[in-house]
N, C-alpha and C positions, 0 to 999 in steps of 0.2 A: 655261352655267348646269352646276353640277357637281349631281350628282345623287346622295341619301345610297343605298347598296345595302339592298335591303331581307334582313331577320333571316331565318336560318332558322326552322324551326317547329319546335316544344319536341319534337314524334314524332320528329322526326329528333336532335335534340340526347339524346332519351332515348333511341333506337336504336345512337348511336354510345360505343365505348369512351368508359372514367373512363381518365383518363391518370393523375390525380393521384390518392394514397392516403388525400389526406388529405380529401376531396371527401365530402359525405354521400351516404351510399347512399339514401336514404331512397326514389331515385326509381326505383331498378334494382328488377329482379325480384330474387325471395329468394335463386334460385340465384347469378345474378351478383355478389347481394350476399355471400353466403357466400363466394365463391370469391376475392373483392378484400381482405375483410377476412383469407381466409388467408392469401394471397399479402405482405398488410403487414405479419402478424405474421412470416413468413418475411424478410422485410426486415430487420424491426426487433431482431429476433433474432440476424441473423447476421451481418451486414455492420456494426452499430456494433461489437461485440465484435471483430469481426476487427481493426481500427482502431483501437480501444482497447489491445488485445493488442501491437500492432505501437509504436506510441506510448512503452506500459511501457515494452516492449524497449529502444528508442531512447533513452530517458533513466536507466532504470536498469540497471546493469552487472549486479548480482547482483537478488536479489527484491526486488520494488516492496513497499513499505511501504502498508497501509491495505488495503482490499477489491480486487477483481478489479473488481468493475464500481460505482463511487461514486455512479451515478444511480439504483440500486436502492433500494427501501423498505427491504429489511432492512437495508443495507448503511448507510444513512445514519439511521437506528434504534440501528446497534451506533454509530457515530459520534459519536452523543449521549449515547447510554448512557454511554461512556468518558469522554467531557468534562464529564459529570457526576461521574461518578466521581474526576477528576484534581481538577476542583474544590474537591471534599467534603473530599477528602483535603488538599489546599492549606488549605482551611478551618481545619480539624483538629489540623493540624500549627502552622498562627499563634495558636490558641484556645492550644493546648496552652504556645507560645514566650509568650503575655501572660498564661497563670495563673503560669510559673513565676515572670517577672518581680514579679507581683503580689505573689506571697508572698517575695519576696528583699528586695521594699519593706517587707513588713509587719516583717518580721523585723528587718531595718533600722531601722523603727522603733521597733520595742517595745526593741529593743537601746541605741537612743539615751533613751528615756524612764526606761531603768531607772537607780537611784541607784548612781551610781561609789562603789566599794570602798572607803574610805577608812582610813586605817592610825589614825585615835582611839581610843583605847579606847575601850570602848563606855560603862564609866560612869564618866562625867564628875564630878568631885567638884566642881565649882564652877559650877554652871549656870547659865542667863543666866535672872533674874527681873525680869518687869516690872512695873513699880510702878504702880497704879491710878487712873483718870486723876482728874481733880477733879470727874466730874459723877458716878463711881461713889463718891465719897469724902464728896461732899455727903449724897447718899443714906443713908448710916449716921450722920447729924448731930453726928457729933464732928469734923468739921473746919472749922479753924482757922487761914486763911493766915500765914503766917511773913512777918514786916515784916523780918527782919535773917536773916544767916548763923548768929549764933550758934545750938546746939545742933542744927544739922541732919545727920543721919548722911550720912558720906560714902562715896562708892559708885565703885570704881574705874570706868579705863573700859574701851577696848581695849587700851591701850598692856600691855605685855606677856603678852599673854593665850595667847598659843601657847607661850612661858616657862615658864608655871604648870605644875604640876606634877599629874600626874594629864591631862595631855592625849594625851601618848604611852604607847603600849607599849613592852615590852620588844622585840618584834619592827620598831619602830624605831628603836632606839639603833643608831648605828654604830658596827662595829666593823672597824677597820683588818686589812686585811692583812699590812703589812709593820710592824714594829718602829717608836716611835714620831721616835726620828731614828735619823741614822747612828752607826754604832759608826766611831769616830777610831783606837785601839786597833789597830795591828798585829797584835800577837799574838792578840789576841780577835777579831779576823777571822779568822785563818786559821784559828784552833780552830772557829771556827762553821762553815769552808767542809770541815773534815776531818768535822766531828760531817754535815752535809752528804752528803756522799762515802760515810759509812756509812749511812748509812739507805738513799739512793736505791739503795746494792750489796745491803741486806738483803731491801729491794721486789723487785728485779728478779731476784733468785735464785730467791723464790718465784713458781711457776707460777701459780696462782691467784690472786697480786696485780698481776698483769703490766700487769692493765690500769688499775689504781691507782695509777701508776707517774709521771702526772700531774697527778693530782689533788690538792684541797687536802689539808692533812695540818693538825692540832694545832700549834699552836708548841710547846708542850711549857717545861717547867720544868727548874730545875737538875737532877733527876734524869733526865730525858731525855739532858741533855747529857752527864751522867755514864756513862748505860749505851753510850751510843754511842760514847765517848771509848774506851771499856773495852776493846771490839774493836779489833785489832789487823787490817790491811792487810798482805797478803800481793801483793807484784809480782813476776811470773814472769818469767823470760827475753824470753820472746815478747810479752811487754806483757799479760798477763792477770792481772784482780785479782780476788783472795777475801779472804773475812772470815776472819779467826783466834777459833775463838768455838766454843762447844756451842750445839746449836740452842737451848737455852731462855732464851740470853743475846740469840742472837738473835729471838728471838718477843718477848722483854722489851722490844726497842725499834722490832718494828712495830706491836706491839700498838696504845701508846700516841700512836700518829700517827692514827689512826682514833678517837681517843673525843672528845666533844665538847667543843668550841673554849672555852678557859675564857678569860675577860677579864680576870680579877684576878691572871694571870699577872709576876712579877716583869719589869723590863725588864731590870736589872743580876744576871741568874740565875748569873752566874760573874764570877770577882773575873779581874782582868789579871793581877793574879800567880800566880794560878793555871794560868792561860790561859799565860804565859808558860814556866812549867816543863813543860805536857804537850808546848809546840811544841818545846823545844830536847830534850827527850828522843825524839822521835817521829823526828827526822831530818832528811833531806830527800828521801831515794827514796821517798815516797807521793805528793811535788807531781809525780812525772814520770808518774800516772796519764793515761790518752789520756780525751779526751772528744770523738773523733771522732763516737760514734754521738749522732745528733740527739734522741733523746727521752731518755738519759742526761741529757747534757749540760741540755736543759729543765728535767730533773728538777732537778738541783744547781744551777742557777742560779736556779729558784723558791725552791726552801728556803734559798738563800744570800740572798737581796731578801728571805724571813720572815724573817729573823732576824737581819738586821744592818741591812739597809734602803738595800744599796745595789744598785741597778737597772741592769746593763748591757744598752744600748742592740742591737740587733740586729748593727746595721754592727759595731759592736765585738766582740760575740758571737761572731759568725763567723771574728774573728780567732783566737779562745781556743779552742787545739787540749789543752792538759794544766790537770791540777789549778794549777800553780806559774802558767800566763798567766792565771787566775782570779783567784788571790791578788794577783799584780802589778798587776792592773786595778782590783780594787775596794781596796787598801791603797797610797792616796795620799796626801800632805798637803793641805790645802785650798791651793785659790789662793788666793795675797794679793790684797789688793784694792786695794793703791796700789804705785806703782813704788818707794820704797822700800823697803816690806819684800821687795820679790824681788833688791832688790841686796844687801839685807842675807843675805838667803838664801844669794845665791852668792857673797860675800863675797869674790870679786876687786876690785873696786871700793875696798873696804874699807882695802886694803893698800898702797894707792899713796900716799905722803906729799901730796900737790898736790890730791888729793881730798876731798870732805867730803859727806857724804849726810847730807840733812834731810827730814823727815817731812811738812815743811807750806811753801809759798809763802814766800821772803825778801823781804819787805815795808821801805821805805824805811827804821820806826821801827827794826826790826834791825840794818840797818848802822851805824844812828847809837847803837845802845849796843853795837856791837861796839867803836867807837871813843871809846867815851865821852862822846859830847855831847851825848847826849838827855835828861840830869837837865838841862843848862843847859839846854834846848830848854824842856822841862814847866817849870822854875821861870818862866823868862822868860814863858811864857804864861800861866800861873795870874796874875803879876803882874797882867800887862796884861787879863786876866778873858776871856780868848779860849781856848775850846775847845781840850781838849789832844787827846782822838780824838774824832771823829764830831762829829754835828753836830744829834744828835736833839734837844737841851734849847734849840736855836736856834728863834723864831718863826718861821714860813713866810715866804716871800716877798711882798708885797701885790701886786708886777705882776700875778700871776697873777688874783687876788682883781680886778683893775679889767680885766685884758681879758675877763673873765665876766662884767662889771658890776655885782659884788658891789660892797655899800658894807666 
């Protein structure tokens, strides 16, 4: 039978040295307790620090982030303070972004609530007037209901309201850039091209007006045309171009271009006969002026479009190198609308003895008229009370009504 060994006496336990540093030192003597606590403090302050520094050096190649002893009370307090500062900065950034979005939303709502600007005149002549209701008229005591329409006042509806006078101001009146229609006369187009070239050269020759070469110019009138065409064009051997005239004449050409546009300018300010005489007097030398400069070409084309109504598209304008090319591009006869017109313009087929050109389709009646049988056919049709041409006067077939179930 087994026996439980007898336990040692507490006195023996007190006499033996305690090996565990975490045991309560209450049963030890004061001197032993102080010595044991000092050894425990030395073990906690030296060994863990050595191990932590070794681990930090193994994990991080350079300087490790954070405090050297993260378990110390001062380190944890610093970490918490840094965390609070970061959270506070993030919260302030979110609050600032939210306030900015809220202000932008308020501004957008305010813009949406604003009354849209209208081009209607402020002083509207024919304002809308509301008729009093029946109850309001009965309160006055002189209301008599109308039995018929006779004698009642007629008031207009909304039909034609926008076209009435006083609805729109002068700023809403449309003013076209180019002329009302295209100029067809070849000499008149050439004269207008000459005017555009002279005006563009006059502006490009002034250093102060270089920036206004491609700006909008006033359309001008007959006097503007006369002043521009009075100046001469001198073409050098190297292709350079200069204006022949004094400074006052050139200034008289430039000044009216930047005046306020006048909508009452006559479209036919130049007569075709005068334009023809001028073109013949100028000769052909000025048509060799180069348009290689893009800004100069744009200014000339813009002015030609404004004066003649001819707009050259970009693909075709890129092929225009001289003033003569520009004139040849815009001075073209209108395209024929029918094949017969195109054949008549060419004139080759009309000279053949066995070819005859008609401007419409040849019908069977035309063939009968040519041989002289149509008079006889028409007389016989009228005798039998049959339609000569068409069947509009005849009744519609009844079979369709039968199919649709109509009586």
